[in-house]
LUMZA-593649 format. One line per field, with one value per residue (C-alpha): residue number from 1; residue in one letter; x, y, z. Coordinates in steps of 0.2 Angstrom, whole numbers. Last residue first. Example, Ala and Ser with C-alpha at 12.3 -4.5 7.8 and 13.67 -1.06 7.14 Angstrom:
// LUMZA-593649
vokol	c(2 / 1)
guke	c(S / A)
X	c(68 / 62)
Y	c(-5 / -22)
Z	c(36 / 39)
//
This chain:
// LUMZA-593649
vokol	c(607 / 606 / 605 / 604 / 603 / 602 / 601 / 600 / 599 / 598 / 597 / 596 / 595 / 594 / 593 / 592 / 591 / 590 / 589 / 588 / 587 / 586 / 585 / 584 / 583 / 582 / 581 / 580 / 579 / 578 / 577 / 576 / 575 / 574 / 573 / 572 / 571 / 570 / 569 / 568 / 567 / 566 / 565 / 564 / 563 / 562 / 561 / 560 / 559 / 558 / 557 / 556 / 555 / 554 / 553 / 552 / 551 / 550 / 549 / 548 / 547 / 546 / 545 / 544 / 543 / 542 / 541 / 540 / 539 / 538 / 537 / 536 / 535 / 534 / 533 / 532 / 531 / 530 / 529 / 528 / 527 / 526 / 525 / 524 / 523 / 522 / 521 / 520 / 519 / 518 / 517 / 516 / 515 / 514 / 513 / 512 / 511 / 510 / 509 / 508 / 507 / 506 / 505 / 504 / 503 / 502 / 501 / 500 / 499 / 498 / 497 / 496 / 495 / 494 / 493 / 492 / 491 / 490 / 489 / 488 / 487 / 486 / 485 / 484 / 483 / 482 / 481 / 480 / 479 / 478 / 477 / 476 / 475 / 474 / 473 / 472 / 471 / 470 / 469 / 468 / 467 / 466 / 465 / 464 / 463 / 462 / 461 / 460 / 459 / 458 / 457 / 456 / 455 / 454 / 453 / 452 / 451 / 450 / 449 / 448 / 447 / 446 / 445 / 444 / 443 / 442 / 441 / 440 / 439 / 438 / 437 / 436 / 435 / 434 / 433 / 432 / 431 / 430 / 429 / 428 / 427 / 426 / 425 / 424 / 423 / 422 / 421 / 420 / 419 / 418 / 417 / 416 / 415 / 414 / 413 / 412 / 411 / 410 / 409 / 408 / 407 / 406 / 405 / 404 / 403 / 402 / 401 / 400 / 399 / 398 / 397 / 396 / 395 / 394 / 393 / 392 / 391 / 390 / 389 / 388 / 387 / 386 / 385 / 384 / 383 / 382 / 381 / 380 / 379 / 378 / 377 / 376 / 375 / 374 / 373 / 372 / 371 / 370 / 369 / 368 / 367 / 366 / 365 / 364 / 363 / 362 / 361 / 360 / 359 / 358 / 357 / 356 / 355 / 354 / 353 / 352 / 351 / 350 / 349 / 348 / 347 / 346 / 345 / 344 / 343 / 342 / 341 / 340 / 339 / 338 / 337 / 336 / 335 / 334 / 333 / 332 / 331 / 330 / 329 / 328 / 327 / 326 / 325 / 324 / 323 / 322 / 321 / 320 / 319 / 318 / 317 / 316 / 315 / 314 / 313 / 312 / 311 / 310 / 309 / 308 / 307 / 306 / 305 / 304 / 303 / 302 / 301 / 300 / 299 / 298 / 297 / 296 / 295 / 294 / 293 / 292 / 291 / 290 / 289 / 288 / 287 / 286 / 285 / 284 / 283 / 282 / 281 / 280 / 279 / 278 / 277 / 276 / 275 / 274 / 273 / 272 / 271 / 270 / 269 / 268 / 267 / 266 / 265 / 264 / 263 / 262 / 261 / 260 / 259 / 258 / 257 / 256 / 255 / 254 / 253 / 252 / 251 / 250 / 249 / 248 / 247 / 246 / 245 / 244 / 243 / 242 / 241 / 240 / 239 / 238 / 237 / 236 / 235 / 234 / 233 / 232 / 231 / 230 / 229 / 228 / 227 / 226 / 225 / 224 / 223 / 222 / 221 / 220 / 219 / 218 / 217 / 216 / 215 / 214 / 213 / 212 / 211 / 210 / 209 / 208 / 207 / 206 / 205 / 204 / 203 / 202 / 201 / 200 / 199 / 198 / 197 / 196 / 195 / 194 / 193 / 192 / 191 / 190 / 189 / 188 / 187 / 186 / 185 / 184 / 183 / 182 / 181 / 180 / 179 / 178 / 177 / 176 / 175 / 174 / 173 / 172 / 171 / 170 / 169 / 168 / 167 / 166 / 165 / 164 / 163 / 162 / 161 / 160 / 159 / 158 / 157 / 156 / 155 / 154 / 153 / 152 / 151 / 150 / 149 / 148 / 147 / 146 / 145 / 144 / 143 / 142 / 141 / 140 / 139 / 138 / 137 / 136 / 135 / 134 / 133 / 132 / 131 / 130 / 129 / 128 / 127 / 126 / 125 / 124 / 123 / 122 / 121 / 120 / 119 / 118 / 117 / 116 / 115 / 114 / 113 / 112 / 111 / 110 / 109 / 108 / 107 / 106 / 105 / 104 / 103 / 102 / 101 / 100 / 99 / 98 / 97 / 96 / 95 / 94 / 93 / 92 / 91 / 90 / 89 / 88 / 87 / 86 / 85 / 84 / 83 / 82 / 81 / 80 / 79 / 78 / 77 / 76 / 75 / 74 / 73 / 72 / 71 / 70 / 69 / 68 / 67 / 66 / 65 / 64 / 63 / 62 / 61 / 60 / 59 / 58 / 57 / 56 / 55 / 54 / 53 / 52 / 51 / 50 / 49 / 48 / 47 / 46 / 45 / 44 / 43 / 42 / 41 / 40 / 39 / 38 / 37 / 36 / 35 / 34 / 33 / 32 / 31 / 30 / 29 / 28 / 27 / 26 / 25 / 24 / 23 / 22 / 21 / 20 / 19 / 18 / 17 / 16 / 15 / 14 / 13 / 12 / 11 / 10 / 9 / 8 / 7 / 6 / 5 / 4 / 3 / 2 / 1)
guke	c(T / R / E / V / E / S / P / A / E / A / R / R / A / A / T / A / K / K / V / S / R / E / R / R / D / A / E / L / L / G / A / L / E / E / A / V / Q / H / A / S / Q / I / V / R / R / E / D / E / Y / F / S / H / S / E / T / L / H / R / E / D / Y / E / R / F / I / E / I / T / R / R / A / E / A / P / R / V / G / L / E / E / L / L / M / E / S / M / R / L / S / S / F / F / T / E / R / V / I / Q / T / V / G / R / D / L / L / M / H / A / H / Q / R / N / R / A / R / A / L / I / T / L / N / P / F / N / R / V / V / I / D / V / V / Q / L / S / E / E / M / D / E / L / A / V / V / I / L / R / G / E / G / A / G / A / A / R / L / L / D / P / R / T / P / N / G / Y / Y / V / Q / A / G / F / R / R / M / V / E / V / Q / A / A / D / E / E / L / A / T / F / R / I / G / R / M / D / L / I / R / G / V / I / Q / G / V / R / G / F / G / C / I / I / V / P / A / Q / A / S / D / I / A / D / Y / V / P / A / P / K / E / K / R / L / R / P / V / L / L / R / E / S / A / A / F / V / L / P / T / A / A / M / S / L / A / V / T / L / T / A / W / D / A / A / A / Q / S / M / A / G / A / D / V / G / A / S / F / L / V / F / S / F / E / S / G / Q / P / L / A / L / A / F / R / L / A / T / S / T / K / Q / G / G / F / R / G / L / V / F / A / I / A / A / K / A / I / L / L / G / P / V / A / A / A / F / F / L / P / K / A / A / A / L / H / L / N / A / A / M / G / V / S / L / F / F / F / G / L / L / L / G / E / F / P / E / V / D / A / Q / I / E / H / R / Y / E / S / D / S / L / L / V / G / G / L / F / A / G / L / S / T / S / L / G / V / A / Q / T / V / F / A / A / A / V / V / L / F / L / A / L / A / T / F / V / E / P / T / R / A / G / G / I / A / R / F / A / P / T / I / L / F / R / G / G / I / L / V / I / G / V / T / A / A / A / R / G / V / D / L / W / P / V / R / D / P / I / E / G / S / G / F / L / P / I / I / A / V / L / P / V / F / A / L / D / Q / F / L / L / V / S / F / T / N / R / G / A / K / T / G / L / L / N / R / E / A / L / M / P / L / V / I / A / T / S / S / L / A / L / G / A / G / I / V / A / S / A / P / W / G / A / G / F / G / Y / A / A / A / A / L / A / V / G / T / L / G / M / Q / A / P / G / L / V / F / V / A / R / R / M / L / W / L / R / Q / P / R / V / E / L / G / I / L / F / L / L / M / I / V / G / L / E / S / V / E / S / I / Q / E / V / N / G / I / L / G / F / G / S / P / G / I / L / A / G / G / V / L / Y / G / L / I / S / G / F / G / L / R / R / S / L / P / V / L / L / V / V / A / A / L / L / I / A / L / T / T / L / M)
X	c(85 / 87 / 105 / 108 / 100 / 111 / 127 / 123 / 120 / 139 / 141 / 126 / 134 / 151 / 142 / 132 / 148 / 158 / 144 / 143 / 162 / 161 / 147 / 156 / 172 / 162 / 155 / 172 / 180 / 165 / 167 / 186 / 183 / 171 / 183 / 198 / 189 / 186 / 204 / 210 / 201 / 210 / 227 / 223 / 220 / 235 / 247 / 263 / 258 / 256 / 268 / 267 / 249 / 252 / 264 / 252 / 237 / 245 / 248 / 231 / 223 / 232 / 229 / 210 / 207 / 216 / 206 / 190 / 196 / 201 / 184 / 175 / 185 / 182 / 163 / 157 / 148 / 153 / 167 / 174 / 174 / 183 / 196 / 200 / 201 / 214 / 224 / 224 / 228 / 243 / 248 / 248 / 255 / 273 / 272 / 284 / 294 / 305 / 305 / 318 / 322 / 325 / 308 / 300 / 307 / 298 / 282 / 283 / 285 / 270 / 260 / 265 / 279 / 288 / 301 / 314 / 322 / 337 / 348 / 366 / 380 / 376 / 385 / 390 / 377 / 362 / 367 / 369 / 353 / 344 / 352 / 345 / 328 / 327 / 334 / 320 / 307 / 312 / 306 / 321 / 319 / 331 / 335 / 351 / 355 / 370 / 385 / 403 / 404 / 390 / 400 / 397 / 413 / 406 / 389 / 399 / 409 / 394 / 386 / 367 / 367 / 371 / 379 / 377 / 380 / 368 / 372 / 357 / 360 / 345 / 355 / 362 / 344 / 342 / 358 / 355 / 338 / 345 / 358 / 345 / 355 / 354 / 364 / 362 / 374 / 367 / 371 / 358 / 355 / 337 / 330 / 343 / 336 / 318 / 324 / 333 / 318 / 307 / 319 / 321 / 302 / 299 / 316 / 333 / 336 / 347 / 348 / 363 / 363 / 377 / 387 / 406 / 408 / 425 / 431 / 414 / 418 / 403 / 397 / 403 / 390 / 377 / 378 / 362 / 346 / 334 / 326 / 320 / 336 / 347 / 336 / 337 / 355 / 367 / 356 / 346 / 361 / 367 / 350 / 350 / 368 / 365 / 349 / 356 / 366 / 351 / 340 / 352 / 351 / 332 / 331 / 343 / 332 / 316 / 323 / 331 / 314 / 305 / 317 / 316 / 297 / 284 / 272 / 279 / 283 / 302 / 301 / 291 / 303 / 318 / 308 / 304 / 322 / 329 / 317 / 324 / 340 / 328 / 322 / 326 / 314 / 316 / 328 / 322 / 304 / 310 / 322 / 309 / 296 / 308 / 312 / 293 / 288 / 280 / 262 / 257 / 249 / 266 / 275 / 262 / 263 / 282 / 282 / 270 / 281 / 298 / 291 / 285 / 300 / 313 / 303 / 301 / 319 / 324 / 312 / 315 / 333 / 331 / 320 / 330 / 346 / 340 / 355 / 368 / 357 / 356 / 375 / 376 / 369 / 371 / 377 / 394 / 386 / 376 / 391 / 401 / 386 / 387 / 406 / 404 / 392 / 405 / 418 / 406 / 398 / 414 / 421 / 404 / 402 / 415 / 410 / 392 / 394 / 404 / 390 / 376 / 384 / 373 / 359 / 343 / 346 / 351 / 334 / 332 / 349 / 343 / 326 / 336 / 347 / 331 / 323 / 338 / 338 / 321 / 308 / 306 / 307 / 325 / 329 / 323 / 334 / 349 / 348 / 347 / 362 / 372 / 370 / 373 / 388 / 396 / 393 / 399 / 415 / 418 / 416 / 428 / 441 / 439 / 439 / 436 / 422 / 409 / 416 / 410 / 396 / 390 / 388 / 378 / 367 / 363 / 358 / 347 / 332 / 328 / 334 / 321 / 306 / 311 / 318 / 303 / 290 / 299 / 298 / 280 / 276 / 286 / 276 / 260 / 265 / 271 / 254 / 245 / 253 / 243 / 253 / 243 / 243 / 228 / 225 / 231 / 246 / 260 / 252 / 247 / 266 / 270 / 260 / 273 / 286 / 275 / 270 / 289 / 293 / 280 / 291 / 306 / 294 / 288 / 305 / 309 / 294 / 299 / 317 / 311 / 300 / 314 / 327 / 314 / 311 / 329 / 340 / 345 / 351 / 369 / 375 / 384 / 370 / 357 / 367 / 371 / 352 / 346 / 358 / 356 / 338 / 334 / 317 / 302 / 288 / 298 / 296 / 277 / 274 / 285 / 276 / 259 / 263 / 270 / 253 / 243 / 252 / 266 / 261 / 268 / 252 / 253 / 270 / 262 / 248 / 260 / 270 / 254 / 248 / 264 / 267 / 250 / 251 / 270 / 269 / 252 / 257 / 273 / 265 / 252 / 260 / 278 / 274 / 260 / 271 / 286 / 283 / 281 / 297 / 306 / 300 / 306 / 324 / 330 / 348 / 354 / 341 / 350 / 366 / 358 / 351 / 368 / 375 / 363 / 366 / 385 / 382 / 375 / 393 / 397 / 383 / 386 / 404 / 401 / 386 / 397 / 409 / 417 / 429 / 441 / 428 / 432 / 414 / 398 / 407 / 411 / 426 / 419 / 401 / 407 / 417 / 403 / 392 / 405 / 408 / 390 / 388 / 403 / 394 / 391 / 401 / 415 / 427 / 415 / 415 / 434 / 436 / 425 / 433 / 452 / 452 / 436 / 441 / 458 / 449 / 439 / 453 / 464 / 450 / 448 / 467 / 468 / 453)
Y	c(952 / 933 / 934 / 949 / 939 / 924 / 935 / 942 / 925 / 923 / 941 / 938 / 922 / 931 / 945 / 933 / 922 / 938 / 944 / 927 / 927 / 944 / 938 / 923 / 932 / 945 / 930 / 922 / 939 / 942 / 925 / 928 / 945 / 939 / 925 / 936 / 949 / 936 / 930 / 949 / 951 / 935 / 941 / 959 / 952 / 940 / 954 / 944 / 943 / 962 / 967 / 950 / 952 / 959 / 945 / 931 / 941 / 940 / 921 / 919 / 929 / 921 / 903 / 906 / 913 / 899 / 886 / 893 / 894 / 876 / 871 / 881 / 872 / 855 / 858 / 857 / 841 / 837 / 826 / 840 / 851 / 838 / 836 / 854 / 854 / 840 / 850 / 865 / 855 / 847 / 865 / 872 / 857 / 861 / 880 / 885 / 901 / 911 / 928 / 925 / 942 / 936 / 942 / 934 / 917 / 921 / 925 / 908 / 899 / 907 / 903 / 884 / 872 / 883 / 875 / 888 / 893 / 904 / 912 / 909 / 923 / 930 / 916 / 920 / 931 / 926 / 908 / 907 / 915 / 904 / 888 / 894 / 897 / 879 / 873 / 882 / 876 / 857 / 849 / 854 / 858 / 873 / 873 / 882 / 890 / 897 / 888 / 894 / 898 / 886 / 871 / 857 / 861 / 878 / 871 / 859 / 874 / 884 / 870 / 872 / 859 / 845 / 831 / 814 / 816 / 811 / 805 / 795 / 777 / 769 / 761 / 778 / 784 / 771 / 775 / 793 / 791 / 780 / 794 / 808 / 824 / 826 / 836 / 835 / 841 / 844 / 841 / 845 / 831 / 836 / 820 / 821 / 838 / 831 / 817 / 829 / 841 / 825 / 819 / 836 / 837 / 820 / 820 / 825 / 840 / 854 / 853 / 862 / 867 / 873 / 857 / 860 / 851 / 847 / 836 / 833 / 824 / 814 / 817 / 804 / 790 / 791 / 776 / 766 / 771 / 761 / 777 / 769 / 759 / 774 / 784 / 773 / 768 / 782 / 797 / 791 / 789 / 807 / 814 / 806 / 811 / 829 / 830 / 825 / 841 / 852 / 840 / 842 / 861 / 861 / 849 / 861 / 876 / 867 / 862 / 879 / 887 / 876 / 881 / 900 / 899 / 901 / 914 / 928 / 940 / 939 / 920 / 919 / 931 / 920 / 905 / 914 / 919 / 902 / 895 / 907 / 896 / 883 / 866 / 850 / 839 / 848 / 839 / 822 / 826 / 833 / 819 / 806 / 815 / 815 / 796 / 792 / 803 / 819 / 822 / 835 / 821 / 812 / 828 / 832 / 814 / 816 / 833 / 826 / 811 / 821 / 833 / 819 / 808 / 822 / 829 / 811 / 807 / 823 / 821 / 803 / 803 / 820 / 815 / 799 / 809 / 821 / 827 / 824 / 833 / 848 / 848 / 848 / 865 / 869 / 887 / 881 / 870 / 885 / 896 / 883 / 883 / 902 / 902 / 890 / 903 / 916 / 907 / 902 / 919 / 928 / 917 / 919 / 938 / 942 / 929 / 932 / 951 / 947 / 935 / 948 / 963 / 963 / 965 / 953 / 945 / 961 / 965 / 947 / 948 / 963 / 955 / 940 / 951 / 960 / 943 / 936 / 951 / 947 / 960 / 972 / 989 / 991 / 973 / 977 / 991 / 983 / 967 / 978 / 988 / 973 / 965 / 981 / 985 / 969 / 972 / 990 / 984 / 971 / 984 / 996 / 982 / 977 / 994 / 989 / 978 / 991 / 1009 / 1016 / 1025 / 1009 / 1000 / 1014 / 1015 / 996 / 999 / 1015 / 1012 / 994 / 997 / 1011 / 1000 / 984 / 992 / 1004 / 990 / 980 / 995 / 998 / 980 / 982 / 998 / 989 / 975 / 987 / 995 / 979 / 974 / 987 / 994 / 993 / 974 / 964 / 952 / 934 / 942 / 930 / 922 / 940 / 945 / 931 / 940 / 950 / 936 / 925 / 939 / 941 / 922 / 919 / 926 / 916 / 901 / 904 / 904 / 888 / 880 / 886 / 880 / 863 / 862 / 868 / 855 / 841 / 845 / 845 / 861 / 862 / 844 / 846 / 836 / 850 / 862 / 851 / 852 / 871 / 874 / 864 / 870 / 889 / 888 / 879 / 873 / 880 / 869 / 868 / 887 / 887 / 872 / 878 / 895 / 887 / 875 / 889 / 898 / 882 / 876 / 863 / 846 / 834 / 833 / 852 / 849 / 835 / 846 / 860 / 848 / 843 / 860 / 867 / 853 / 854 / 873 / 874 / 861 / 867 / 885 / 881 / 869 / 881 / 898 / 894 / 879 / 889 / 904 / 895 / 901 / 919 / 917 / 911 / 926 / 937 / 930 / 918 / 915 / 932 / 930 / 914 / 923 / 936 / 922 / 915 / 932 / 935 / 917 / 921 / 938 / 929 / 924 / 941 / 942 / 923 / 926 / 939 / 929 / 913 / 922 / 906 / 899 / 884 / 877 / 859 / 855 / 863 / 880 / 878 / 870 / 853 / 859 / 870 / 857 / 845 / 858 / 863 / 845 / 841 / 855 / 849 / 834 / 817 / 806 / 801 / 812 / 827 / 825 / 823 / 838 / 849 / 842 / 848 / 863 / 870 / 867 / 875 / 890 / 893 / 891 / 903 / 916 / 914 / 916 / 931 / 939)
Z	c(113 / 118 / 113 / 124 / 139 / 135 / 136 / 153 / 162 / 166 / 172 / 183 / 190 / 193 / 203 / 213 / 217 / 222 / 233 / 242 / 244 / 252 / 263 / 269 / 272 / 283 / 293 / 295 / 301 / 313 / 321 / 322 / 330 / 343 / 348 / 348 / 360 / 373 / 372 / 373 / 390 / 396 / 390 / 397 / 414 / 414 / 410 / 405 / 387 / 386 / 372 / 363 / 360 / 342 / 337 / 343 / 335 / 318 / 320 / 326 / 312 / 298 / 305 / 308 / 291 / 283 / 293 / 288 / 270 / 270 / 277 / 264 / 250 / 258 / 259 / 277 / 280 / 298 / 292 / 282 / 298 / 307 / 293 / 294 / 313 / 312 / 299 / 311 / 326 / 316 / 312 / 329 / 339 / 339 / 338 / 324 / 327 / 314 / 324 / 337 / 345 / 362 / 369 / 353 / 361 / 377 / 367 / 358 / 375 / 382 / 366 / 368 / 366 / 354 / 341 / 335 / 319 / 323 / 309 / 314 / 311 / 329 / 337 / 354 / 363 / 352 / 351 / 370 / 373 / 361 / 369 / 386 / 379 / 373 / 389 / 399 / 387 / 388 / 372 / 361 / 343 / 341 / 323 / 319 / 302 / 293 / 300 / 302 / 321 / 325 / 318 / 330 / 339 / 343 / 349 / 360 / 367 / 370 / 381 / 380 / 366 / 378 / 369 / 360 / 342 / 328 / 311 / 307 / 301 / 308 / 322 / 325 / 329 / 342 / 351 / 351 / 358 / 372 / 376 / 377 / 376 / 357 / 345 / 326 / 313 / 296 / 277 / 264 / 251 / 249 / 256 / 270 / 274 / 275 / 286 / 298 / 300 / 303 / 316 / 325 / 328 / 336 / 345 / 338 / 349 / 343 / 324 / 317 / 298 / 287 / 289 / 291 / 307 / 315 / 329 / 338 / 354 / 360 / 377 / 390 / 393 / 407 / 418 / 413 / 421 / 432 / 439 / 455 / 457 / 454 / 466 / 481 / 485 / 481 / 478 / 494 / 504 / 499 / 503 / 520 / 525 / 518 / 528 / 545 / 549 / 545 / 555 / 570 / 569 / 568 / 583 / 592 / 589 / 594 / 611 / 614 / 609 / 621 / 635 / 631 / 633 / 620 / 614 / 625 / 611 / 614 / 615 / 599 / 590 / 595 / 588 / 572 / 569 / 573 / 560 / 547 / 546 / 541 / 547 / 538 / 527 / 511 / 499 / 504 / 497 / 480 / 477 / 481 / 470 / 456 / 458 / 459 / 444 / 448 / 443 / 456 / 467 / 467 / 473 / 486 / 493 / 493 / 502 / 515 / 518 / 518 / 531 / 543 / 540 / 544 / 559 / 566 / 563 / 573 / 587 / 591 / 594 / 600 / 614 / 618 / 619 / 633 / 643 / 628 / 616 / 629 / 630 / 611 / 610 / 592 / 589 / 583 / 569 / 563 / 564 / 553 / 541 / 539 / 537 / 522 / 515 / 518 / 507 / 493 / 492 / 491 / 477 / 468 / 468 / 454 / 442 / 444 / 441 / 425 / 419 / 423 / 415 / 399 / 411 / 410 / 427 / 435 / 442 / 448 / 457 / 467 / 471 / 478 / 489 / 496 / 499 / 508 / 520 / 526 / 527 / 542 / 534 / 536 / 532 / 514 / 512 / 520 / 508 / 493 / 499 / 503 / 486 / 477 / 487 / 482 / 463 / 465 / 474 / 460 / 447 / 456 / 457 / 439 / 430 / 412 / 418 / 415 / 413 / 430 / 422 / 413 / 430 / 437 / 421 / 424 / 442 / 441 / 430 / 435 / 453 / 455 / 449 / 458 / 474 / 475 / 473 / 486 / 498 / 494 / 499 / 515 / 519 / 516 / 527 / 541 / 540 / 540 / 557 / 566 / 581 / 597 / 596 / 592 / 606 / 610 / 618 / 613 / 597 / 590 / 592 / 579 / 566 / 558 / 558 / 548 / 536 / 531 / 531 / 518 / 504 / 509 / 510 / 493 / 486 / 495 / 487 / 470 / 472 / 477 / 461 / 450 / 458 / 456 / 438 / 435 / 432 / 450 / 450 / 445 / 460 / 469 / 464 / 474 / 490 / 487 / 485 / 500 / 513 / 511 / 507 / 523 / 525 / 534 / 541 / 557 / 561 / 557 / 568 / 582 / 582 / 581 / 595 / 606 / 604 / 607 / 623 / 621 / 629 / 617 / 608 / 605 / 597 / 586 / 581 / 576 / 566 / 556 / 554 / 548 / 536 / 528 / 526 / 521 / 507 / 500 / 501 / 490 / 478 / 473 / 473 / 469 / 457 / 449 / 446 / 439 / 421 / 427 / 437 / 422 / 412 / 426 / 425 / 438 / 436 / 443 / 457 / 463 / 463 / 475 / 486 / 488 / 492 / 506 / 513 / 513 / 521 / 536 / 539 / 546 / 559 / 563 / 567 / 580 / 587 / 589 / 602 / 610 / 598 / 602 / 614 / 610 / 606 / 614 / 613 / 595 / 586 / 585 / 581 / 568 / 559 / 559 / 551 / 538 / 534 / 532 / 520 / 509 / 501 / 510 / 497 / 509 / 498 / 501 / 520 / 520 / 509 / 520 / 537 / 536 / 525 / 532 / 551 / 547 / 539 / 555 / 567 / 557 / 557 / 575 / 578 / 567 / 576)
//
């Protein structure tokens, strides 16, 4: 065992730094290292299965850490990308690749399994590849993660229906019973974990007992994976759910710090095991087939993803990144192919060919993505090299403005007019250059960095204006301020009602929806143009404003319940109409009373 461990570590130490230095990322180094020391290479390690079982913990911990970063509110925001872009990518890709397999002579059951397996992409490869380049927070990174998340969810029913392709008949054991049991297990994990996990960390004294705290964190990862595996779900899904449960916990950062070192090493071993499992002898026997199959797979998947990205409104550079992150096969593809062989849907020979194609596509993806980042994306984006963030030596201004775009500029101009000093942070370098030419004191920097906020005077300031356009960055800044700078009063710009509700979740009460008041003013002008008296138009707008702001607060408790939100919207329309009619009647009564009082003296005089 010590010899095996020494060989694995030597491969990591020698090849991973070399791969990173050449600009290909660490993943290719792991895969090449595994191929060299595996049975098809120098044969230094022969028992690949033993290493694979241990290294799968790396994938489990990766999904757990992803879950820690994905709060339920973010999942709600991502629902369209997950359940629209994800099914579109899997459906179109699966059908196209299944048709290609059928055209090469595979029967329809084998073609269906091959198409489904090749449509999946590798979470374990894509997310670290994007994280190394700080792309997970970009639109391309978020869309890629959404598709991968849907694939992880879709993997469960795919495995359940594989036996149907083998027999062509409904099996004796109804798959829907397994699906129901799996759904119940997910519910138990989510509900039970929410009430048990945080008290467990508190019971051991939080981070005051580091070794026990680390043991409990690792136990949580393994236990969540074990529970879902026991009912036929993927271990990665269980680990992901465990991370989501702790995403709002006060121990989230300590858990992340404890798990990350184990995740990095074990995930590296996973990629080594993938490289060792590759049957290079088969590739040497049929080089022309794989020389066509691997590029064909990459091009087909990338082309479909690129078209979907462009159709979904992505820029060309964003769609290219999205497409070139997903063209490889998945670690779950191996499981599907194995299940297909066991069910009699495909032969072992076909599974071997498909498995090696997936492995080679995994190795090729980091190369293709690195080449794209170096050669294509810079030309498409036509961006200047990003300057280094400004150093803010000291700042005594009472106000910090995060984001100096349309909203932040108006706030800054009014503060200037009143002679109130402020410090503005803006991440768009071009915007900073323009504003400095106009004499504005704006610093180039990322306001989601706590050290930059502290340098801007967050520790001594009074107010912070969060005027960022990106919703996720806005929420991240609020989280940092709430956690690190409780002395600051937060005034936040909300893109929409959903964003406003998520700010309310964090205790922010001074919220301005960016289009709300401008829309009210435009509506008032519209009413006047239609012949409504100015006073009546202003009263109508005031009734709507007061009611809508009150309803925003009242509906906060159920804003994630789409059914109740829709029901509430219908109720709001009826109540607004009733309020307006009641206000009209009340004003009519007041006018009539005032008129009678005005007429009363003249009647007395006549008598």
